[in-house]
C-alpha positions as CSV (number, residue, x, y, z in Angstrom):
1,M,-45.6,90.7,-124.7
2,T,-42.4,91.8,-122.9
3,D,-41.4,91.8,-119.3
4,L,-42.1,95.6,-119.4
5,A,-45.8,94.7,-119.5
6,V,-45.4,92.3,-116.5
7,C,-43.6,95.0,-114.6
8,R,-46.3,97.6,-115.3
9,W,-48.9,95.2,-113.9
10,L,-46.7,94.5,-110.9
11,L,-46.5,98.2,-110.1
12,R,-50.3,98.5,-110.2
13,L,-51.2,95.3,-108.4
14,C,-48.8,95.8,-105.5
15,D,-51.2,98.4,-104.0
16,P,-52.5,96.8,-100.8
17,E,-55.7,98.9,-101.1
18,G,-56.3,98.1,-104.7
19,A,-56.6,101.8,-105.6
20,A,-54.1,102.0,-108.5
21,A,-55.5,102.2,-112.1
22,M,-54.9,99.2,-114.2
23,P,-52.5,99.3,-117.2
24,D,-53.9,99.3,-120.8
25,V,-51.9,96.2,-121.7
26,R,-52.9,92.6,-121.4
27,L,-50.9,89.5,-120.3
28,A,-50.6,86.1,-121.8
29,G,-51.4,83.2,-119.5
30,D,-47.8,82.2,-118.9
31,E,-46.9,85.8,-118.1
32,V,-49.1,85.7,-115.0
33,G,-46.7,83.1,-113.6
34,R,-43.8,85.5,-114.2
35,L,-45.8,88.3,-112.5
36,I,-46.4,86.1,-109.4
37,Q,-42.7,85.2,-109.3
38,L,-41.6,88.9,-109.4
39,A,-44.2,89.7,-106.7
40,R,-42.7,87.2,-104.4
41,A,-39.1,88.4,-105.1
42,Q,-40.2,91.9,-104.3
43,G,-42.1,91.1,-101.1
44,V,-45.5,92.2,-102.4
45,A,-47.1,88.8,-103.1
46,G,-49.9,89.4,-100.6
47,A,-51.3,92.5,-102.4
48,V,-50.7,91.2,-105.9
49,L,-52.4,87.9,-105.3
50,R,-55.4,89.5,-103.6
51,N,-55.8,92.0,-106.5
52,L,-55.4,89.2,-109.1
53,R,-58.1,87.2,-107.4
54,R,-60.4,90.3,-107.3
55,I,-59.9,90.9,-111.1
56,V,-60.4,87.3,-112.2
57,E,-63.2,86.4,-109.8
58,Q,-65.1,89.6,-109.1
59,Q,-64.4,91.8,-112.1
60,D,-63.6,91.0,-115.7
61,A,-60.7,88.8,-116.6
62,S,-60.3,90.5,-119.9
63,L,-59.0,93.5,-118.0
64,L,-55.9,91.5,-117.2
65,L,-55.7,88.7,-119.8
66,A,-55.2,88.8,-123.5
67,D,-57.2,85.6,-123.8
68,P,-60.0,85.5,-121.2
69,R,-60.0,81.7,-121.6
70,D,-56.9,81.7,-119.4
71,A,-59.0,82.9,-116.5
72,A,-59.5,79.5,-114.9
73,A,-55.8,78.7,-115.1
74,T,-54.9,82.0,-113.6
75,A,-57.3,81.4,-110.7
76,V,-55.6,78.1,-110.0
77,A,-52.1,79.7,-110.2
78,V,-53.3,82.3,-107.6
79,Q,-54.7,79.7,-105.3
80,F,-51.4,77.6,-105.4
81,A,-49.4,80.8,-104.8
82,E,-51.6,81.7,-101.8
83,Q,-51.1,78.2,-100.3
84,A,-47.3,78.5,-100.8
85,R,-47.4,81.6,-98.6
86,L,-48.9,79.9,-95.6
87,P,-45.6,79.0,-93.9
88,E,-44.5,82.6,-94.4
89,L,-47.7,83.9,-92.8
90,A,-47.3,81.4,-89.9
91,H,-43.7,82.5,-89.3
92,S,-44.8,86.2,-89.1
93,M,-47.6,85.4,-86.7
94,L,-45.4,83.4,-84.3
95,L,-42.7,86.1,-84.4
96,R,-45.3,88.7,-83.5
97,V,-46.3,86.7,-80.4
98,L,-42.7,86.1,-79.3
99,S,-41.7,89.8,-79.8
100,R,-44.6,91.1,-77.8
101,S,-43.8,88.9,-74.9
102,A,-40.2,90.2,-75.0
103,L,-41.4,93.8,-75.2
104,R,-43.6,93.4,-72.1
105,W,-40.6,92.4,-70.1
106,Q,-38.5,95.3,-71.5
107,R,-41.2,97.8,-70.5
108,R,-41.4,96.3,-67.0
109,A,-37.6,96.9,-66.8
110,G,-38.1,100.6,-67.8
111,L,-36.0,100.3,-71.0
112,E,-36.5,102.4,-74.1
113,A,-36.8,100.1,-77.0
114,A,-39.4,99.6,-79.8
115,V,-40.3,97.4,-82.7
116,V,-39.5,99.1,-86.0
117,K,-39.7,98.3,-89.7
118,G,-41.4,95.0,-90.6
119,E,-43.8,94.1,-87.8
120,D,-44.5,97.7,-87.0
121,F,-45.3,98.6,-90.6
122,A,-47.5,95.5,-91.0
123,D,-49.5,96.3,-87.9
124,R,-50.0,100.0,-88.6
125,L,-50.0,100.5,-92.3
126,Y,-51.8,97.6,-94.0
127,P,-55.5,96.6,-94.0
128,S,-54.8,93.0,-93.0
129,A,-51.8,91.0,-91.6
130,D,-51.4,88.7,-94.6
131,L,-50.5,91.7,-96.9
132,R,-47.2,92.5,-95.1
133,T,-45.1,89.6,-93.8
134,F,-41.6,89.8,-92.2
135,R,-38.8,87.3,-91.6
136,N,-37.5,88.7,-88.3
137,V,-38.3,91.4,-85.8
138,D,-36.3,94.6,-85.6
139,L,-35.9,96.4,-82.2
140,L,-34.3,99.8,-82.0
141,V,-32.9,100.5,-78.5
142,R,-31.6,103.6,-76.9
143,S,-27.8,103.1,-76.7
144,V,-27.6,103.4,-72.9
145,D,-30.2,100.6,-72.6
146,A,-28.6,98.2,-75.0
147,D,-26.8,96.0,-72.5
148,L,-29.7,95.9,-70.1
149,L,-32.0,94.8,-73.0
150,G,-29.6,92.0,-73.7
151,D,-29.9,90.8,-70.1
152,V,-33.8,90.9,-70.4
153,L,-33.6,88.9,-73.7
154,D,-31.3,86.4,-72.0
155,A,-33.7,85.9,-69.2
156,Q,-36.6,85.3,-71.6
157,G,-34.9,82.5,-73.5
158,W,-33.2,84.4,-76.3
159,R,-29.6,83.7,-77.2
160,C,-27.3,86.1,-78.9
161,A,-26.1,84.6,-82.2
162,G,-22.4,83.7,-82.2
163,G,-22.4,83.5,-78.4
164,G,-21.2,87.1,-77.8
165,R,-22.3,90.7,-78.2
166,R,-20.6,92.6,-81.0
167,S,-20.2,96.3,-81.7
168,E,-23.1,97.9,-83.6
169,Q,-20.6,98.7,-86.3
170,D,-20.6,95.0,-87.1
171,G,-24.4,95.2,-87.7
172,P,-27.4,94.6,-85.5
173,L,-27.1,92.0,-82.8
174,R,-29.1,89.0,-83.8
175,W,-30.9,87.0,-81.1
176,E,-32.5,83.6,-81.6
177,N,-35.3,82.1,-79.5
178,S,-33.9,79.0,-77.8
179,E,-37.2,77.2,-78.0
180,R,-38.2,78.2,-81.5
181,R,-35.3,77.8,-84.0
182,G,-35.4,80.3,-86.9
183,M,-37.2,83.0,-84.8
184,H,-34.9,86.0,-84.7
185,L,-34.8,89.5,-83.1
186,D,-32.4,92.0,-84.5
187,V,-31.4,94.6,-82.0
188,H,-30.2,98.0,-83.4
189,R,-28.7,101.1,-81.9
190,N,-28.6,102.7,-85.4
191,L,-30.9,101.6,-88.2
192,V,-28.2,102.7,-90.8
193,R,-26.5,99.4,-91.1
194,C,-23.7,100.3,-93.5
195,P,-20.6,101.0,-91.4
196,T,-19.3,103.6,-94.0
197,L,-22.5,105.5,-93.7
198,Q,-22.9,105.4,-89.9
199,C,-20.4,108.2,-89.5
200,R,-22.7,110.5,-91.5
201,A,-26.3,109.3,-91.0
202,A,-27.8,108.1,-87.7
203,L,-31.3,106.8,-87.4
204,T,-31.0,106.3,-83.7
205,W,-33.5,106.4,-80.8
206,D,-32.5,110.0,-79.8
207,N,-32.8,111.3,-83.4
208,L,-36.3,110.0,-83.9
209,L,-39.7,110.8,-82.2
210,W,-41.7,108.3,-80.1
211,D,-45.3,108.0,-78.9
212,E,-45.6,106.2,-75.5
213,A,-48.6,103.9,-75.3
214,E,-49.6,102.0,-72.2
215,D,-47.5,98.9,-73.0
216,R,-45.0,99.9,-75.6
217,W,-43.2,102.7,-77.4
218,A,-44.1,103.4,-81.0
219,A,-42.4,105.5,-83.6
220,S,-44.2,108.6,-84.7
221,P,-45.5,108.6,-88.3
222,E,-42.6,111.0,-89.3
223,S,-40.0,108.7,-87.8
224,M,-41.6,105.7,-89.6
225,L,-41.3,107.5,-92.9
226,A,-37.6,108.4,-92.2
227,I,-36.9,104.8,-91.4
228,A,-38.8,103.5,-94.5
229,C,-37.0,106.0,-96.8
230,G,-33.7,105.1,-95.3
231,Q,-34.3,101.4,-96.1
232,A,-35.5,102.1,-99.7
233,A,-32.6,104.4,-100.6
234,V,-29.7,102.8,-98.8
235,D,-30.3,99.2,-97.7
236,A,-32.6,97.8,-100.3
237,R,-31.1,94.7,-101.9
238,V,-34.2,92.6,-101.3
239,D,-37.9,93.3,-101.1
240,R,-37.3,96.6,-102.8
241,L,-40.8,97.2,-104.1
242,R,-42.3,96.4,-100.7
243,R,-40.2,99.2,-99.2
244,L,-41.8,101.7,-101.6
245,C,-45.2,100.4,-100.7
246,D,-44.5,101.1,-97.1
247,I,-43.6,104.7,-98.0
248,R,-46.8,105.0,-100.0
249,Q,-48.9,103.8,-97.1
250,L,-47.2,106.2,-94.7
251,C,-47.7,109.1,-97.1
252,R,-51.4,108.2,-97.3
253,G,-51.6,108.8,-93.6
254,R,-52.3,105.2,-92.6
255,A,-50.2,105.6,-89.4
256,G,-51.3,109.2,-88.8
257,E,-50.8,112.5,-90.4
258,I,-47.3,113.3,-91.7
259,R,-46.3,116.7,-90.3
260,V,-43.8,118.0,-92.9
261,P,-41.9,120.4,-90.5
262,T,-41.4,117.5,-88.1
263,L,-40.2,115.2,-90.9
264,R,-37.8,117.8,-92.1
265,E,-36.4,118.2,-88.5
266,I,-35.9,114.4,-88.2
267,A,-34.3,114.2,-91.6
268,V,-31.8,117.0,-90.9
269,R,-31.0,115.9,-87.4
270,S,-30.3,112.3,-88.6
271,N,-28.3,113.5,-91.6
272,A,-30.8,111.4,-93.6
273,A,-32.2,114.3,-95.8
274,A,-30.9,112.8,-99.0
275,A,-32.3,109.3,-98.2
276,V,-35.7,110.8,-97.3
277,A,-35.8,112.8,-100.5
278,A,-34.7,109.8,-102.6
279,G,-37.3,107.4,-101.0
280,L,-40.1,109.9,-101.6
281,E,-39.1,110.6,-105.2
282,M,-38.7,106.9,-106.0
283,T,-42.2,106.2,-104.6
284,A,-43.7,109.2,-106.4
285,R,-42.3,108.3,-109.8
286,L,-42.3,104.5,-109.8
287,L,-45.7,104.1,-108.1
288,Q,-47.1,107.3,-109.6
289,D,-48.1,108.4,-106.1
290,D,-49.4,111.9,-105.6
291,D,-49.2,111.8,-101.8
292,S,-45.5,111.2,-101.6
293,R,-44.9,113.8,-104.4
294,E,-46.8,116.4,-102.4
295,I,-44.8,115.7,-99.2
296,L,-41.5,115.8,-101.2
297,S,-42.4,119.2,-102.7
298,K,-43.3,120.6,-99.2
299,L,-40.2,119.4,-97.6
300,G,-37.8,121.6,-99.6
301,L,-34.9,119.2,-99.1
302,P,-31.9,119.3,-101.5
303,Q,-32.3,116.5,-103.9
304,S,-29.8,114.4,-105.8
305,A,-30.3,111.7,-108.3
306,P,-32.2,108.9,-106.6
307,P,-30.5,105.5,-106.6
308,W,-32.6,104.0,-109.4
309,R,-30.2,101.1,-109.8
310,L,-31.5,99.7,-106.5
311,V,-35.1,99.6,-107.8
312,L,-35.0,99.7,-111.6
313,S,-32.1,97.4,-112.4
314,P,-33.0,93.9,-113.4
315,L,-34.4,92.1,-110.4
316,P,-31.4,90.0,-109.4
317,E,-33.0,87.5,-107.1
318,A,-35.6,86.5,-109.6
319,E,-33.3,86.6,-112.6
320,Q,-30.6,84.5,-110.9
321,A,-33.3,82.0,-109.7
322,A,-34.7,81.6,-113.2
323,S,-31.2,81.3,-114.7
324,A,-30.3,78.6,-112.2
325,R,-33.4,76.6,-113.0
326,G,-32.9,76.9,-116.8
327,P,-35.4,77.7,-119.5
328,A,-37.4,74.5,-119.0
329,N,-38.3,75.2,-115.4
330,A,-38.4,78.9,-115.2
331,D,-41.6,79.9,-113.9
332,G,-33.0,114.5,-79.9
333,G,-36.3,113.2,-80.1
334,R,-36.3,111.2,-76.9
335,G,-39.7,110.8,-75.2
336,K,-43.1,111.6,-76.5
337,R,-44.1,112.9,-79.9
338,A,-44.0,116.7,-80.2
339,A,-47.4,118.3,-80.4
């Protein structure tokens, strides 16, 4: 069996809701290890491991395995992989606690800033927290509040990496918790991180829409989708499949209904129409997702060839790791959401 079969299973098992149809090919026992390895490299191990366990333990192992006698070994491999994820899960949980404490103080100071991307997607799009982990917390701040937010973070025990505050053109400002090493907040004024693209596209606070809850700001579903598509189409060198899974969950309405006219307005205002169209098309075609395909067709945005090289090229992180080990060890929208 080739890696093509493994990738076909990866694209089906990465569904956090287990709704995707299973492929008509079967895997050898050693190919399950390769599947788990790719799932980790692509940031979708939580969903893949849960779906593997469901097939082997609750359904019929012959749906997955060419030799059903490999079922016991597959169950053990899944168990070991789940245990290996525990530090990652603990890291995300602690980050969530620290970021919410920082946000409470930012709200008391009257600043406009919100958690976006990883933690926000995990909380609002996925059935359980273990399906979507994150390595750091991303905060998007309104430009006029950026310096004041830095003062709030300073007072709460966060220290700006490098000892100074840089221009946003040098990338987001990274803050590390002084008591918890390795716990980072990345503060953005523009979620388009590439300096050469910032002059054309601007996923900024004022170009997105926000819902104001009692204790925090939250991006509207349409703003979340613009952010997710921007990541998938432009800034997706790691965890690339997970970014498409985020888009699929948004198109399913897990954060709320996607209002197509509002999404179009945000995409045009942010000069991110090409990124939104590319993200939706990649999700529709690679994950065979009807919801994203329908939204794309209703948007009516001009489309160019999506950057397939970011998603369909050989998976560099996994390929390089396997090569290094050798064959013997290779396993204007400020304020509230518009009505």
